[in-house]
C-alpha positions in Angstrom: 125.5 76.9 114.7 122.2 76.4 116.6 119.5 74.3 115.0 116.3 75.7 113.6 112.8 74.4 113.3 111.1 74.9 110.0 107.5 74.3 108.8 107.8 72.3 105.6 105.0 71.4 103.2 105.4 67.6 102.9 102.7 67.2 100.3 100.0 69.4 98.8 96.7 69.5 100.6 95.0 70.8 103.8 96.7 72.1 106.9 97.7 68.6 108.0 100.5 68.5 105.4 102.5 71.1 107.3 105.2 69.5 109.3 107.6 71.0 111.8 111.1 69.7 111.1 114.3 70.3 113.1 117.2 71.2 110.8 120.8 72.3 111.1 121.6 75.9 110.3 124.5 76.4 108.0 127.1 79.1 108.6 126.5 82.4 106.9 128.7 83.2 103.9 129.9 86.5 102.5 127.3 89.2 103.1 124.8 86.8 104.8 123.6 87.1 108.3 121.7 84.9 110.8 118.3 86.2 111.9 116.4 84.6 114.8 112.8 84.9 113.6 110.3 86.1 116.3 107.2 86.5 114.2 106.1 85.6 110.6 102.8 86.2 108.8 100.6 83.4 107.3 98.7 84.8 104.3 96.6 83.7 101.3 99.8 83.0 99.3 101.0 80.6 101.9 97.6 78.8 101.8 97.7 78.7 98.0 101.2 77.3 98.0 100.3 74.7 100.5 97.4 73.5 98.3 99.7 73.3 95.3 98.3 76.2 93.4 101.2 78.6 93.6 103.2 79.0 90.4 106.6 79.5 92.1 106.4 76.3 94.1 105.2 73.5 91.8 106.6 70.7 94.1 106.2 70.1 97.8 109.1 70.1 100.3 109.5 73.9 100.6 109.1 76.2 103.6 106.4 78.8 103.0 106.3 82.4 104.4 107.3 85.6 102.6 107.6 88.2 105.4 109.0 88.1 108.9 110.3 90.1 111.9 113.3 88.9 113.9 116.5 89.7 115.8 119.8 90.0 114.0 122.2 87.4 115.6 125.3 88.0 113.4 126.7 90.8 111.3 128.4 91.2 107.9 130.1 94.0 106.0 126.8 94.8 104.4 124.7 94.9 107.6 127.3 97.2 109.1 127.0 99.6 106.2 123.2 99.5 106.6 123.6 100.3 110.3 122.2 97.0 111.4 124.0 95.6 114.4 123.6 92.3 116.3 120.5 92.5 118.5 118.6 94.9 116.2 115.0 94.2 115.3 114.7 93.6 111.6 112.0 92.8 109.0 112.1 91.6 105.5 110.5 89.8 102.5 112.2 86.7 101.2 112.2 86.4 97.3 111.4 82.7 97.4 109.5 82.1 100.6 111.1 80.3 103.6 110.2 82.6 106.5 108.3 80.0 108.5 111.3 78.9 110.5 113.0 79.9 113.7 116.2 81.0 112.1 117.2 82.3 108.6 120.5 82.6 106.9 120.0 85.4 104.3 121.7 88.3 102.7 121.7 91.4 104.9 120.5 93.4 102.0 117.0 91.9 102.5 116.6 93.5 105.9 115.0 96.8 107.1 115.1 98.1 110.6 111.9 97.8 112.7 111.2 101.3 114.1 111.1 101.8 117.9 107.5 101.6 119.1 106.2 99.3 116.4 104.9 96.1 117.8 106.7 93.0 116.4 103.5 91.1 115.6 102.0 94.2 113.8 105.3 94.7 111.9 105.2 91.1 110.8 101.8 91.5 109.1 103.0 94.2 106.9 106.2 93.8 104.7 104.8 91.9 101.7 101.4 93.6 101.6 102.9 97.1 102.2 105.5 96.7 99.5 103.0 95.2 97.1 100.6 98.1 97.5 103.4 100.7 97.2 104.9 99.0 94.1 101.5 98.6 92.5 100.8 102.3 92.8 104.1 103.1 91.3 103.4 100.9 88.3 100.0 102.6 88.0 101.6 106.0 87.4 98.6 108.0 88.2 99.1 111.8 88.6 97.7 113.6 91.6 94.1 114.3 91.2 93.6 111.1 89.1 91.5 108.1 90.0 92.3 104.5 90.8 90.1 101.4 91.2 91.3 99.1 94.0 89.8 95.6 93.9 89.3 93.9 97.2 89.8 97.2 99.1 89.3 95.7 102.5 91.9 93.0 102.0 95.5 93.5 103.3 96.9 94.8 100.0 93.8 96.7 99.0 93.6 98.5 102.3 97.2 99.7 102.1 96.8 100.6 98.4 93.8 102.7 99.3 95.5 104.4 102.2 98.6 105.2 100.1 96.6 106.4 97.1 94.5 108.8 99.2 97.7 110.2 100.7 98.9 110.9 97.2 95.8 112.9 96.4 94.1 110.2 94.2 90.3 109.5 94.1 89.9 105.9 95.1 87.1 103.5 94.1 87.2 100.4 96.2 85.4 97.2 95.5 84.1 95.0 98.3 81.1 93.0 99.4 78.1 94.8 100.8 78.9 93.5 104.3 82.3 95.2 104.0 80.9 98.6 102.9 81.4 100.3 106.2 85.0 99.2 106.4 85.6 100.3 102.8 84.1 103.7 103.3 86.2 104.1 106.5 89.3 104.1 104.3 87.9 107.2 102.5 87.1 105.5 99.3 84.0 105.4 97.1 82.4 102.0 97.7 81.9 99.7 94.7 79.7 96.6 95.2 81.4 93.9 93.1 78.2 91.8 93.1 76.4 94.5 91.1 76.5 93.4 87.5 76.9 97.0 86.4 79.7 97.9 88.8 82.3 98.5 86.0 79.9 100.8 84.1 79.2 102.7 87.3 82.9 103.3 87.9 83.3 104.5 84.3 80.4 106.9 84.6 81.6 108.2 88.0 85.1 108.9 86.5 83.8 110.5 83.3 85.2 107.9 81.0 87.0 105.4 83.2 89.5 105.2 86.1 93.1 106.1 85.3 94.3 102.8 86.8 93.1 99.7 88.5 95.0 97.6 91.1 93.5 94.2 90.8 94.0 90.6 92.1 91.2 89.0 90.2 92.2 89.2 86.5 88.5 89.8 85.6 88.1 91.2 82.1 85.4 93.5 83.5 88.2 95.7 84.9 89.0 96.9 81.4 85.4 98.2 81.1 86.0 100.4 84.2 89.3 101.8 82.9 89.8 104.9 80.7 90.9 104.2 77.1 94.5 104.9 78.2 94.3 103.4 81.7 96.7 101.1 83.4 95.7 97.7 84.8 98.1 96.6 87.5 97.8 92.9 88.5 98.9 92.0 92.0 97.7 88.4 91.5 95.4 86.3 89.3 92.6 84.5 91.2 92.4 81.2 89.3 89.9 78.4 89.3 90.2 76.0 92.3 92.6 73.3 91.1 93.8 75.3 88.1 95.4 78.3 89.9 98.9 77.7 88.6 97.8 77.5 85.0 95.4 80.4 85.2 98.1 82.5 86.9 100.6 81.7 84.1 98.1 82.5 81.4 97.1 85.7 83.1 100.8 86.8 83.4 101.5 86.0 79.7 98.4 88.0 78.7 99.4 90.9 80.8 102.9 90.8 79.3 101.4 90.8 75.8 99.5 94.0 76.6 102.4 95.8 78.3 102.4 98.6 75.7 98.8 98.6 74.6 96.5 101.6 74.9 95.0 100.1 78.1 98.4 98.8 79.2 98.9 96.1 81.8 101.5 95.6 84.4 102.3 92.7 86.7 103.2 93.7 90.3 105.7 91.0 91.5 107.3 91.8 94.8 109.5 88.7 94.7 110.8 90.0 91.4 111.3 93.4 92.9 113.2 92.0 95.9 115.4 89.8 93.6 116.2 92.5 91.0 115.9 95.9 92.7 117.0 95.2 96.2 117.9 98.8 97.1 114.5 100.1 96.0 112.7 97.4 97.9 114.7 98.0 101.1 114.2 101.8 100.9 110.5 101.3 100.4 110.1 98.9 103.2 112.0 101.1 105.6 109.9 104.1 104.8 106.6 102.2 104.9 107.4 100.6 108.3 108.2 104.1 109.5 104.8 105.3 108.3 103.2 102.4 110.1 105.0 103.2 113.3 104.0 106.8 113.1 100.3 105.9 112.8 100.1 107.2 109.2 98.9 103.8 108.0 96.6 101.4 109.7 97.6 97.7 109.8 95.2 94.8 110.1 94.4 93.3 113.5 96.7 90.4 114.5 95.6 86.9 115.2 98.7 85.4 116.9 99.2 81.7 116.9 102.2 79.9 118.5 104.6 78.4 116.0 104.1 74.9 117.4 100.4 75.2 116.3 101.4 76.1 112.7 98.6 73.9 111.3 96.0 76.0 113.3 97.6 79.1 111.8 97.0 77.7 108.3 93.4 76.9 109.2 92.9 80.4 110.4 94.5 81.8 107.3 92.1 79.6 105.2 89.2 81.5 106.7 90.8 84.8 105.9 88.7 87.1 108.1 88.4 90.6 106.8 90.7 93.1 108.5 92.8 90.5 110.3 96.1 88.8 109.6 97.4 85.6 111.1 100.9 85.8 112.6 102.9 82.9 114.1 105.0 83.7 117.1 108.2 81.8 117.6 109.3 80.3 120.9 111.7 82.4 123.0 
């Protein structure tokens, strides 16, 4: 088997802790296949994990990166059933990170085809954020004509959630900073200034008693004030205090679990969990969503492409997290 180069987090800290390491690639077993990665996104979760604040990676030594696009190099019985042949462009989300590498040996069931006409770099920005937005809306269970509050509506997940929600006939309230107001309103949402101390009350008044659901990454208790008495609070993340992110995320998850069946019920949207436990649903969603992206029915963020050999620069760019843009590393040919 050919070797691969992987970007490993050797210690927790700034971008200098990311090291490119040449490694052997083990032979695929059973239903596994080999994918030559061509593009992989670098997002806020990768930055958090590198700093040591991500709950699923409490120790260094791992390879970050959830989503990727690549070329299928080998086949298995499962890939054949899925219609994926050697040479096909594929995309996927890994349940435990590891996408920042030139080759992956993974189950074929993680893969979805990349539609013709969809640029590889654009496709690489999307899998984790698209599936997160779609899964969060499903957990919200809002009927057509209902209302949903999307926190951070100009961010990657928020933007997709707003686009998908409006397509389903929902009224969307999107929170953002005042400098992002134009971008928020371009999504067809009602802008909510999150710096306004009365923002939650304004949402409640505008929805005649509160939004039917909220898709939120902050964990702020103010969200409950904006919800209807029987609204659903969907957590896509928990923004913790710097240096305490892991503990704050765990506490937030436990609190949400304790209120799963309350009047204002709470749900945790975990795409790694979805990928690990409901593989068919995940793959079906990703295939459909990439098709919508290729057809121009959804708008992806702009791409900031960085060569893989400059992975540290990619992390620095992701640290800055420019609105409406996504960092993608491009692998050597």
